[in-house]
CHARMM internal coordinates of N, CA and C (Angstrom, degrees):
IC EDIT
DIST 1 N 1 CA 1.4494
DIST 1 CA 1 C 1.5310
ANGL 1 N 1 CA 1 C 110.92
DIST 1 C 2 N 1.3310
ANGL 1 CA 1 C 2 N 115.94
DIHE 1 N 1 CA 1 C 2 N -42.12
DIST 2 N 2 CA 1.4616
ANGL 1 C 2 N 2 CA 119.09
DIHE 1 CA 1 C 2 N 2 CA -179.01
DIST 2 CA 2 C 1.5198
ANGL 2 N 2 CA 2 C 111.43
DIHE 1 C 2 N 2 CA 2 C -63.54
DIST 2 C 3 N 1.3289
ANGL 2 CA 2 C 3 N 116.55
DIHE 2 N 2 CA 2 C 3 N -38.11
DIST 3 N 3 CA 1.4619
ANGL 2 C 3 N 3 CA 118.94
DIHE 2 CA 2 C 3 N 3 CA -178.97
DIST 3 CA 3 C 1.5242
ANGL 3 N 3 CA 3 C 111.33
DIHE 2 C 3 N 3 CA 3 C -66.35
DIST 3 C 4 N 1.3278
ANGL 3 CA 3 C 4 N 117.74
DIHE 3 N 3 CA 3 C 4 N -32.35
DIST 4 N 4 CA 1.4633
ANGL 3 C 4 N 4 CA 121.27
DIHE 3 CA 3 C 4 N 4 CA 176.54
DIST 4 CA 4 C 1.5176
ANGL 4 N 4 CA 4 C 109.40
DIHE 3 C 4 N 4 CA 4 C -66.56
DIST 4 C 5 N 1.3173
ANGL 4 CA 4 C 5 N 116.62
DIHE 4 N 4 CA 4 C 5 N -45.87
DIST 5 N 5 CA 1.4654
ANGL 4 C 5 N 5 CA 120.64
DIHE 4 CA 4 C 5 N 5 CA 177.91
DIST 5 CA 5 C 1.5217
ANGL 5 N 5 CA 5 C 110.22
DIHE 4 C 5 N 5 CA 5 C -61.73
DIST 5 C 6 N 1.3066
ANGL 5 CA 5 C 6 N 116.21
DIHE 5 N 5 CA 5 C 6 N -42.99
DIST 6 N 6 CA 1.4656
ANGL 5 C 6 N 6 CA 120.55
DIHE 5 CA 5 C 6 N 6 CA 179.07
DIST 6 CA 6 C 1.5288
ANGL 6 N 6 CA 6 C 110.34
DIHE 5 C 6 N 6 CA 6 C -61.09
DIST 6 C 7 N 1.3129
ANGL 6 CA 6 C 7 N 117.83
DIHE 6 N 6 CA 6 C 7 N -42.19
DIST 7 N 7 CA 1.4637
ANGL 6 C 7 N 7 CA 122.17
DIHE 6 CA 6 C 7 N 7 CA 178.34
DIST 7 CA 7 C 1.5309
ANGL 7 N 7 CA 7 C 110.67
DIHE 6 C 7 N 7 CA 7 C -59.93
DIST 7 C 8 N 1.3297
ANGL 7 CA 7 C 8 N 117.33
DIHE 7 N 7 CA 7 C 8 N -46.68
DIST 8 N 8 CA 1.4566
ANGL 7 C 8 N 8 CA 120.17
DIHE 7 CA 7 C 8 N 8 CA -178.85
DIST 8 CA 8 C 1.5229
ANGL 8 N 8 CA 8 C 111.88
DIHE 7 C 8 N 8 CA 8 C -68.26
DIST 8 C 9 N 1.3187
ANGL 8 CA 8 C 9 N 117.64
DIHE 8 N 8 CA 8 C 9 N -33.11
DIST 9 N 9 CA 1.4640
ANGL 8 C 9 N 9 CA 119.95
DIHE 8 CA 8 C 9 N 9 CA 175.71
DIST 9 CA 9 C 1.5245
ANGL 9 N 9 CA 9 C 110.22
DIHE 8 C 9 N 9 CA 9 C -63.69
DIST 9 C 10 N 1.3291
ANGL 9 CA 9 C 10 N 117.04
DIHE 9 N 9 CA 9 C 10 N -44.37
DIST 10 N 10 CA 1.4730
ANGL 9 C 10 N 10 CA 120.34
DIHE 9 CA 9 C 10 N 10 CA 177.05
DIST 10 CA 10 C 1.5269
ANGL 10 N 10 CA 10 C 110.83
DIHE 9 C 10 N 10 CA 10 C -61.64
DIST 10 C 11 N 1.3287
ANGL 10 CA 10 C 11 N 116.42
DIHE 10 N 10 CA 10 C 11 N -44.13
DIST 11 N 11 CA 1.4635
ANGL 10 C 11 N 11 CA 120.38
DIHE 10 CA 10 C 11 N 11 CA -179.09
DIST 11 CA 11 C 1.5236
ANGL 11 N 11 CA 11 C 111.79
DIHE 10 C 11 N 11 CA 11 C -63.21
DIST 11 C 12 N 1.3273
ANGL 11 CA 11 C 12 N 117.14
DIHE 11 N 11 CA 11 C 12 N -31.33
DIST 12 N 12 CA 1.4628
ANGL 11 C 12 N 12 CA 122.05
DIHE 11 CA 11 C 12 N 12 CA -179.83
DIST 12 CA 12 C 1.5238
ANGL 12 N 12 CA 12 C 111.60
DIHE 11 C 12 N 12 CA 12 C -84.99
DIST 12 C 13 N 1.3222
ANGL 12 CA 12 C 13 N 117.19
DIHE 12 N 12 CA 12 C 13 N 2.25
DIST 13 N 13 CA 1.4604
ANGL 12 C 13 N 13 CA 120.31
DIHE 12 CA 12 C 13 N 13 CA 179.37
DIST 13 CA 13 C 1.5142
ANGL 13 N 13 CA 13 C 113.80
DIHE 12 C 13 N 13 CA 13 C 82.11
DIST 13 C 14 N 1.3108
ANGL 13 CA 13 C 14 N 117.13
DIHE 13 N 13 CA 13 C 14 N 13.12
DIST 14 N 14 CA 1.4667
ANGL 13 C 14 N 14 CA 122.08
DIHE 13 CA 13 C 14 N 14 CA -179.37
DIST 14 CA 14 C 1.5251
ANGL 14 N 14 CA 14 C 109.62
DIHE 13 C 14 N 14 CA 14 C -94.65
DIST 14 C 15 N 1.3256
ANGL 14 CA 14 C 15 N 115.77
DIHE 14 N 14 CA 14 C 15 N 62.83
DIST 15 N 15 CA 1.4665
ANGL 14 C 15 N 15 CA 120.51
DIHE 14 CA 14 C 15 N 15 CA -174.96
DIST 15 CA 15 C 1.5223
ANGL 15 N 15 CA 15 C 112.42
DIHE 14 C 15 N 15 CA 15 C -65.12
DIST 15 C 16 N 1.3389
ANGL 15 CA 15 C 16 N 117.57
DIHE 15 N 15 CA 15 C 16 N -37.01
DIST 16 N 16 CA 1.4656
ANGL 15 C 16 N 16 CA 119.67
DIHE 15 CA 15 C 16 N 16 CA 178.97
DIST 16 CA 16 C 1.5250
ANGL 16 N 16 CA 16 C 110.84
DIHE 15 C 16 N 16 CA 16 C -64.91
DIST 16 C 17 N 1.3244
ANGL 16 CA 16 C 17 N 116.63
DIHE 16 N 16 CA 16 C 17 N -42.59
DIST 17 N 17 CA 1.4637
ANGL 16 C 17 N 17 CA 120.35
DIHE 16 CA 16 C 17 N 17 CA 179.12
DIST 17 CA 17 C 1.5237
ANGL 17 N 17 CA 17 C 110.61
DIHE 16 C 17 N 17 CA 17 C -66.28
DIST 17 C 18 N 1.3257
ANGL 17 CA 17 C 18 N 117.03
DIHE 17 N 17 CA 17 C 18 N -40.20
DIST 18 N 18 CA 1.4628
ANGL 17 C 18 N 18 CA 120.40
DIHE 17 CA 17 C 18 N 18 CA 178.48
DIST 18 CA 18 C 1.5266
ANGL 18 N 18 CA 18 C 110.80
DIHE 17 C 18 N 18 CA 18 C -65.11
DIST 18 C 19 N 1.3236
ANGL 18 CA 18 C 19 N 116.83
DIHE 18 N 18 CA 18 C 19 N -40.17
DIST 19 N 19 CA 1.4661
ANGL 18 C 19 N 19 CA 120.47
DIHE 18 CA 18 C 19 N 19 CA 178.42
DIST 19 CA 19 C 1.5236
ANGL 19 N 19 CA 19 C 110.77
DIHE 18 C 19 N 19 CA 19 C -66.10
DIST 19 C 20 N 1.3259
ANGL 19 CA 19 C 20 N 116.91
DIHE 19 N 19 CA 19 C 20 N -39.69
DIST 20 N 20 CA 1.4673
ANGL 19 C 20 N 20 CA 120.47
DIHE 19 CA 19 C 20 N 20 CA 178.06
DIST 20 CA 20 C 1.5229
ANGL 20 N 20 CA 20 C 110.60
DIHE 19 C 20 N 20 CA 20 C -64.85
DIST 20 C 21 N 1.3261
ANGL 20 CA 20 C 21 N 116.86
DIHE 20 N 20 CA 20 C 21 N -40.89
DIST 21 N 21 CA 1.4615
ANGL 20 C 21 N 21 CA 120.51
DIHE 20 CA 20 C 21 N 21 CA 177.26
DIST 21 CA 21 C 1.5242
ANGL 21 N 21 CA 21 C 110.25
DIHE 20 C 21 N 21 CA 21 C -62.81
DIST 21 C 22 N 1.3161
ANGL 21 CA 21 C 22 N 117.03
DIHE 21 N 21 CA 21 C 22 N -44.52
DIST 22 N 22 CA 1.4656
ANGL 21 C 22 N 22 CA 121.32
DIHE 21 CA 21 C 22 N 22 CA 178.45
DIST 22 CA 22 C 1.5325
ANGL 22 N 22 CA 22 C 110.46
DIHE 21 C 22 N 22 CA 22 C -59.33
DIST 22 C 23 N 1.3200
ANGL 22 CA 22 C 23 N 116.60
DIHE 22 N 22 CA 22 C 23 N -44.13
DIST 23 N 23 CA 1.4632
ANGL 22 C 23 N 23 CA 120.69
DIHE 22 CA 22 C 23 N 23 CA 179.53
DIST 23 CA 23 C 1.5195
ANGL 23 N 23 CA 23 C 111.29
DIHE 22 C 23 N 23 CA 23 C -63.47
DIST 23 C 24 N 1.3236
ANGL 23 CA 23 C 24 N 116.06
DIHE 23 N 23 CA 23 C 24 N -40.97
DIST 24 N 24 CA 1.4649
ANGL 23 C 24 N 24 CA 119.79
DIHE 23 CA 23 C 24 N 24 CA -179.85
DIST 24 CA 24 C 1.5291
ANGL 24 N 24 CA 24 C 111.00
DIHE 23 C 24 N 24 CA 24 C -65.82
DIST 24 C 25 N 1.3090
ANGL 24 CA 24 C 25 N 116.60
DIHE 24 N 24 CA 24 C 25 N -41.11
DIST 25 N 25 CA 1.4651
ANGL 24 C 25 N 25 CA 120.77
DIHE 24 CA 24 C 25 N 25 CA 179.78
DIST 25 CA 25 C 1.5242
ANGL 25 N 25 CA 25 C 110.36
DIHE 24 C 25 N 25 CA 25 C -64.01
DIST 25 C 26 N 1.3197
ANGL 25 CA 25 C 26 N 116.66
DIHE 25 N 25 CA 25 C 26 N -42.16
DIST 26 N 26 CA 1.4612
ANGL 25 C 26 N 26 CA 121.71
DIHE 25 CA 25 C 26 N 26 CA -175.98
DIST 26 CA 26 C 1.5183
ANGL 26 N 26 CA 26 C 113.36
DIHE 25 C 26 N 26 CA 26 C -93.72
DIST 26 C 27 N 1.3175
ANGL 26 CA 26 C 27 N 116.29
DIHE 26 N 26 CA 26 C 27 N 3.28
DIST 27 N 27 CA 1.4630
ANGL 26 C 27 N 27 CA 122.45
DIHE 26 CA 26 C 27 N 27 CA 179.27
DIST 27 CA 27 C 1.5282
ANGL 27 N 27 CA 27 C 111.36
DIHE 26 C 27 N 27 CA 27 C 54.54
DIST 27 C 28 N 1.3274
ANGL 27 CA 27 C 28 N 115.92
DIHE 27 N 27 CA 27 C 28 N 44.61
DIST 28 N 28 CA 1.4605
ANGL 27 C 28 N 28 CA 121.82
DIHE 27 CA 27 C 28 N 28 CA 176.50
DIST 28 CA 28 C 1.5218
ANGL 28 N 28 CA 28 C 108.92
DIHE 27 C 28 N 28 CA 28 C -119.75
DIST 28 C 29 N 1.3078
ANGL 28 CA 28 C 29 N 117.63
DIHE 28 N 28 CA 28 C 29 N 147.95
DIST 29 N 29 CA 1.4666
ANGL 28 C 29 N 29 CA 119.77
DIHE 28 CA 28 C 29 N 29 CA -179.57
DIST 29 CA 29 C 1.5244
ANGL 29 N 29 CA 29 C 111.86
DIHE 28 C 29 N 29 CA 29 C -74.81
DIST 29 C 30 N 1.3232
ANGL 29 CA 29 C 30 N 115.48
DIHE 29 N 29 CA 29 C 30 N 147.78
DIST 30 N 30 CA 1.4595
ANGL 29 C 30 N 30 CA 120.36
DIHE 29 CA 29 C 30 N 30 CA 174.57
DIST 30 CA 30 C 1.5241
ANGL 30 N 30 CA 30 C 108.27
DIHE 29 C 30 N 30 CA 30 C -80.15
DIST 30 C 31 N 1.3262
ANGL 30 CA 30 C 31 N 118.23
DIHE 30 N 30 CA 30 C 31 N 160.97
DIST 31 N 31 CA 1.4704
ANGL 30 C 31 N 31 CA 120.09
DIHE 30 CA 30 C 31 N 31 CA 176.01
DIST 31 CA 31 C 1.5285
ANGL 31 N 31 CA 31 C 112.36
DIHE 30 C 31 N 31 CA 31 C -56.74
DIST 31 C 32 N 1.3223
ANGL 31 CA 31 C 32 N 116.48
DIHE 31 N 31 CA 31 C 32 N -33.13
DIST 32 N 32 CA 1.4636
ANGL 31 C 32 N 32 CA 120.06
DIHE 31 CA 31 C 32 N 32 CA 178.26
DIST 32 CA 32 C 1.5277
ANGL 32 N 32 CA 32 C 111.23
DIHE 31 C 32 N 32 CA 32 C -65.95
DIST 32 C 33 N 1.3348
ANGL 32 CA 32 C 33 N 116.56
DIHE 32 N 32 CA 32 C 33 N -40.83
DIST 33 N 33 CA 1.4651
ANGL 32 C 33 N 33 CA 120.32
DIHE 32 CA 32 C 33 N 33 CA 177.88
DIST 33 CA 33 C 1.5273
ANGL 33 N 33 CA 33 C 110.90
DIHE 32 C 33 N 33 CA 33 C -64.82
DIST 33 C 34 N 1.3162
ANGL 33 CA 33 C 34 N 116.51
DIHE 33 N 33 CA 33 C 34 N -40.66
DIST 34 N 34 CA 1.4631
ANGL 33 C 34 N 34 CA 120.39
DIHE 33 CA 33 C 34 N 34 CA 178.77
DIST 34 CA 34 C 1.5195
ANGL 34 N 34 CA 34 C 110.13
DIHE 33 C 34 N 34 CA 34 C -64.21
DIST 34 C 35 N 1.3278
ANGL 34 CA 34 C 35 N 117.07
DIHE 34 N 34 CA 34 C 35 N -42.32
DIST 35 N 35 CA 1.4679
ANGL 34 C 35 N 35 CA 120.86
DIHE 34 CA 34 C 35 N 35 CA 179.14
DIST 35 CA 35 C 1.5236
ANGL 35 N 35 CA 35 C 111.28
DIHE 34 C 35 N 35 CA 35 C -65.88
DIST 35 C 36 N 1.3121
ANGL 35 CA 35 C 36 N 116.86
DIHE 35 N 35 CA 35 C 36 N -35.57
DIST 36 N 36 CA 1.4600
ANGL 35 C 36 N 36 CA 121.22
DIHE 35 CA 35 C 36 N 36 CA -178.88
DIST 36 CA 36 C 1.5290
ANGL 36 N 36 CA 36 C 112.12
DIHE 35 C 36 N 36 CA 36 C -72.07
DIST 36 C 37 N 1.3218
ANGL 36 CA 36 C 37 N 116.88
DIHE 36 N 36 CA 36 C 37 N -33.28
DIST 37 N 37 CA 1.4709
ANGL 36 C 37 N 37 CA 121.67
DIHE 36 CA 36 C 37 N 37 CA -175.98
DIST 37 CA 37 C 1.5275
ANGL 37 N 37 CA 37 C 110.57
DIHE 36 C 37 N 37 CA 37 C -131.54
DIST 37 C 38 N 1.3250
ANGL 37 CA 37 C 38 N 117.96
DIHE 37 N 37 CA 37 C 38 N 62.73
DIST 38 N 38 CA 1.4725
ANGL 37 C 38 N 38 CA 119.62
DIHE 37 CA 37 C 38 N 38 CA -174.60
DIST 38 CA 38 C 1.5233
ANGL 38 N 38 CA 38 C 113.63
DIHE 37 C 38 N 38 CA 38 C -61.23
DIST 38 C 39 N 1.3242
ANGL 38 CA 38 C 39 N 117.88
DIHE 38 N 38 CA 38 C 39 N -31.65
DIST 39 N 39 CA 1.4659
ANGL 38 C 39 N 39 CA 119.82
DIHE 38 CA 38 C 39 N 39 CA -178.55
DIST 39 CA 39 C 1.5294
ANGL 39 N 39 CA 39 C 111.50
DIHE 38 C 39 N 39 CA 39 C -65.73
DIST 39 C 40 N 1.3219
ANGL 39 CA 39 C 40 N 118.07
DIHE 39 N 39 CA 39 C 40 N -27.45
DIST 40 N 40 CA 1.4616
ANGL 39 C 40 N 40 CA 120.34
DIHE 39 CA 39 C 40 N 40 CA 179.23
DIST 40 CA 40 C 1.5235
ANGL 40 N 40 CA 40 C 112.27
DIHE 39 C 40 N 40 CA 40 C -73.43
DIST 40 C 41 N 1.3324
ANGL 40 CA 40 C 41 N 116.09
DIHE 40 N 40 CA 40 C 41 N -28.63
DIST 41 N 41 CA 1.4531
ANGL 40 C 41 N 41 CA 120.44
DIHE 40 CA 40 C 41 N 41 CA -174.18
DIST 41 CA 41 C 1.5183
ANGL 41 N 41 CA 41 C 113.09
DIHE 40 C 41 N 41 CA 41 C -108.11
DIST 41 C 42 N 1.3214
ANGL 41 CA 41 C 42 N 117.54
DIHE 41 N 41 CA 41 C 42 N 2.57
DIST 42 N 42 CA 1.4584
ANGL 41 C 42 N 42 CA 121.75
DIHE 41 CA 41 C 42 N 42 CA -177.09
DIST 42 CA 42 C 1.5256
ANGL 42 N 42 CA 42 C 111.80
DIHE 41 C 42 N 42 CA 42 C -59.15
DIST 42 C 43 N 1.3119
ANGL 42 CA 42 C 43 N 117.66
DIHE 42 N 42 CA 42 C 43 N -44.98
DIST 43 N 43 CA 1.4597
ANGL 42 C 43 N 43 CA 121.51
DIHE 42 CA 42 C 43 N 43 CA -177.70
DIST 43 CA 43 C 1.5264
ANGL 43 N 43 CA 43 C 111.67
DIHE 42 C 43 N 43 CA 43 C -69.73
DIST 43 C 44 N 1.3167
ANGL 43 CA 43 C 44 N 117.15
DIHE 43 N 43 CA 43 C 44 N -26.14
DIST 44 N 44 CA 1.4607
ANGL 43 C 44 N 44 CA 121.28
DIHE 43 CA 43 C 44 N 44 CA -177.68
DIST 44 CA 44 C 1.5181
ANGL 44 N 44 CA 44 C 111.34
DIHE 43 C 44 N 44 CA 44 C -71.21
DIST 44 C 45 N 1.3332
ANGL 44 CA 44 C 45 N 117.73
DIHE 44 N 44 CA 44 C 45 N -31.05
DIST 45 N 45 CA 1.4644
ANGL 44 C 45 N 45 CA 121.93
DIHE 44 CA 44 C 45 N 45 CA -177.75
DIST 45 CA 45 C 1.5189
ANGL 45 N 45 CA 45 C 112.47
DIHE 44 C 45 N 45 CA 45 C -64.61
DIST 45 C 46 N 1.3238
ANGL 45 CA 45 C 46 N 117.63
DIHE 45 N 45 CA 45 C 46 N -32.09
DIST 46 N 46 CA 1.4718
ANGL 45 C 46 N 46 CA 121.41
DIHE 45 CA 45 C 46 N 46 CA -175.15
DIST 46 CA 46 C 1.4960
ANGL 46 N 46 CA 46 C 113.11
DIHE 45 C 46 N 46 CA 46 C -77.40
END
COOR INIT
IC SEED 1 N 1 CA 1 C
IC BUILD
C-alpha cells in the first residue's frame, strides 16, 4: 500500500513527500533530517 502511495506522490510531483514516506517506511533519515541534526548522524557516515 505504501509503495502505491509513494508512486502517486512521485507522479503528482510531490518528490519531498514521497522521499519522506520512503524514509519512514525504511526507518532511514531524510537528507533534511541529517542536515538538521548532523551530530546524530556523524558516526553513521564513516
